[in-house]
N, C-alpha and C positions, 0 to 999 in steps of 0.2 A: 537732431533728436537728443533731448536732454534727459537726465536721470532724476527721479524723485524717490528718495529713500532707497537708492540702490536698485530701482526697478524702472525699466523703460516704460513710458506711458502706454505703449501698445499692449503691454502685458498687464492684466488686471491684478495678478498676485504672484508671489514667489512660490515655486513648487517645493514641497518637502519630500524627502526621500522616503521610500517605502521599505520598511525593514523586515517585517514578519508577515507571513501569510496566515490569516486568521483561521481559515479552514484546516490547514495542516496542523496548527497548534491545537485546535479542538479535537481532532482525531487522535493526536498523540496523548493529550490529557485523558481522553476516555480510556485508551488502552493502558496507560500508566495507572489509572484508577483501578482497573481490573487486576493489574499485576500486583499492586499494593494490597488490594483486598485479599488476594490469594496468599501473599506473604504473611498476612495477619493470621490466617487460619491454618497455615501449613504446620505450625507446631503441634496441632491436634492430630496429625496423621501419624500412625504408629510405625515404628521400626524402620527398616530399610526402604519401605515404600515411599518414605518422605522424599528421598532423592529422586526416585523415578517420577513422582508427581511433579516435582519442581522442574525437571528437564522437559517433561511433556507439556506442561502449561506454558512455560516461557517460550519454547519453540513455537507452539501454536499461536501465542500472542504476537510474536515477532512476524510470523507469516501474515497474520491478519492485519496488523498495523501497516505493513509495507504495501499490501494490496490496496488498501484504502488511501493511504497517505500519498502515494505516487500519483494519484489521479488529480491532486490539487497542487502538486509541485510544478515549477516552471523551468526545470533544467533537464528535460529529456534530451535536448540538443542545445549546446551553448558554445559561445566563442567570445574572445576578448581581443581588443586591439588598442594600442596606445598611439595617439596621433595628436597633431596640432591642427585644430579645426576652428571654424567660425562658431561662435556661441549662439547668437540669435540673429534673426533677420533685421535688416536695416542697420546693421552694425558691422564694421570692418575689424572688430577686435577678435584676436585669436586666443584660444585657450589650449592648454595642454591637459588632456584628459584621457581616462580609460573608458572605452566605449564597449559595452557588453550586450550581447544578444542571447536571450534565454527563451527557448521554445518549449512549451508544455502541451498537454493534450487539449487544453481549453483556450489557448491564446499564447501571445508572446509578451515578454518583458524586455524592455530596452533600458539599459543602465548607463548612466553618465556620471562619472566621478572625476573631479578635477585633481590635478597634480601640481600644486597643492589644492586642497578643497576650496580655499578662499582665493578667488581670482575675480578681476574686474568688479570689485566691490560687491560680490555675491558669493554665496555658498553653493558650490556646484556639486550637488549630490542628489541624483534623481534615479528613480526606478519606476517607470511607467508601464502599466499593463494594458494591453489591447486584446479583448476577448473575441473569440469566434465560436463560442458554444451556440447551442440551438436557440437559447433565449437572449442572445447578444448579437449586435450588429457591429462588425469590425469597422466598416466604413464610417458609421456614425461616431464610433470612438475616435477614429482618426480625425474626423471633422471637428469634434469637440477639442481635441488636442491642438488643432490649428487655431481655434477661437481662443483658447486659453493662452496661447503663445508659448508652447513648449520649446525648448532649445532646438536649434536646427539639426544637430546630429540625431536626436531622438526621432524627429519627424522624418528625416531622410531614411533611417532604417525602417521605421514603421510603414512608410509608403511602399516599400518593396513587397509587403504582404497584403495590400489592398486588392479588391477585386478588379479595379481598373488598371492595375500595374501591368506593364508589359512582361514582367517576370512570370506571371501566371502560376504562382505557387500557392495562392490562397486556398483554392479548392482542394488541392492535394494534401496540404497540411491539415486542413479542417476535417476532411473525410477520414483520413488516416487516424487522426486524433479521436474522432467519434468511435470508430471501430475498435481502436485500442482500449478506450474507456469501457465499451460494452463488453469486450472479452474479459477485462479485469473484473467487472461486476459478476460475470459468470464464474470466474475463479473464486470470488468471494463467497458465492452461494455454495460452490463445491467445498470450500474450506469449512463452512458451517456444517454441511452434511457430514464431512469427515469427522468433525468433533463429536457429533451426535453418535455416529457409528462406533467411535473409539470408546464411548461411555457405555456401550453394550457389548455382549459377547459376540461381536461381528467384526473382529479386528481386520480380517483380510479385506473386507469391503471398505473399511476405513482407509486401508492402504491404497485401494483402487481409487478412492475419491481424492486422496492426496496426489496421486499421479494425474488425475484429471485437473486438479488445481494447478499443478506445475505446467501441464500442457497448455492451458488457456493463458497462463502468464507468458509463455513463450509465443503463443499466437498473437498476443498484444504487441510484443516486440517486433514480430514479423510485420504486423500491420503498420506500425509506426515507421519501420525502416524502409518501407516501400517508397517514401518520398525521397530517399537518398538516391534513388535511381534516376531522378530527374535533375537536370543541371540547375544549380542555385545561381541566382543573379549575383554578379560581383558587387561588393559593397566596399567602395574606396573612400578613403579620407586622405587625399593627397597621395603620397607614395605608399601609404600603408593600406592594407586590405584586411577586412574582417572575415575570418574563416570559422566555420562551426564544425563541431564534432559531437559525438554522443556524450551526454552529460551524466551526472551522478545518478539520477533517477532511473535512467535506462540500465546502467550497470547494476544498480541495486535490485531492480526487478529481475534481471538475468540471474543474479546470484541466488535470490530467494527461489526462483523457479527451478534452478538446478538443485537447490536444497530440498525442494518438494519431491523431485525425482529420486534423490538419494533416500529420503525417508520412506517414500512409497515402495521403492524396490526392496528396501531392507525389511519392511513389514511383510510384504508378500513372500519374500524368500524365507524369512523365519517361520512363516505360517506353514510352509511346505517341508522345511528341513529341520526346524528346531522349534516346535510349537511350545514346548515347556518354557524355553527361555523367553519367548514372546509373551506368554501368560504371566511369567514372573515380572517382566517389565511393566505390564499393564495391571499388575496386582490382582490377577484373577485366581491364582492358586489359593489365596487366603479365603476368598469367597466360596470356592468349591469345597474347601475343607470345612468351613462353617456349615454349609448345606448338608454335607455328609454327617457331621456331628449332630445336627438337628434331626436328621432322619433316623439315626440310631437310637435316639432317646425315645423309647416307647414305654408307656405306662400300662402295666398289666394288673388286672384284678386278681389278687391272690386266691380268693375263694373260688373263682372260676377255674383257675389253673389246678387247684387241689382236686376239684371235682372231675376235671378232665384227665388228670394223671392217675387218679385212684382206680384200681381194677374193678370191673363190674362184679357185683354179688350174684352168685348163682341162685336161680329161683328154685324153690322147693314146692313140691306138690303135696298137699294133705288129702286124706281120704274124703274130707268134706267137700273139697273143690272138684272132685270127680263126679 
């Protein structure tokens, strides 16, 4: 088997590494735009309420962007291993590379990065995604990877998650990912409702909805973690083994879920024990003072008041009226 421009004839093209997830970038840009828009108008807020508005809006945007962004990330569960392994089929050449497995709610990413990157006359830097969402066919993606001639380590890892694999983990990860995604969307709806309630004089109900938001985020973590109860197939590359653990998206969701619990409990507790402080933080005292001021400004007709305050004149009877 000869080489042509650094590529084996069996493989139609060289694969390029996947660097950024477009969906995650779009979500982050949308929320950054909202944050920048608020920073532009915040100088128009009067007095000490400016700081309270800044804290409330930024915390709310952080919660919202995490709920949406983690659904498109691929590191809910991840693992790395460094190994000497064969690079492609029909070749006895070995490469030293870092092999990574990153599992998300919608599929898996398999990463292959050479040490160094340039080996066997090629640039070894891959990140291949295999989706198992409702509108995707994982086995079809794997078959397309075979036809394209992906490196052997990527196909070896991806084969563990096919429906025909004896590991039998495809359905478990797929179903748990779907339930986790669904509960996160419910958490996003609860987050929207909490923001609406916080904009009205219904602060305690906004606190309740923040608690609901945190609860559904925790439910999503419990849904995803159920797959850890089943044994994972061993992934060996010679003497080295690839082991996975909870990734950054999992721990970020847990942290924001606990933050929602802290915020919700604080709002509810202040409602029952220190309502004035809660109203001050949400800038409600100023509004109430303005309403009272508007109610005390009454316009009175002076002529009417003079007639009402003047004593009545006694009536006199004349002889002619008898």
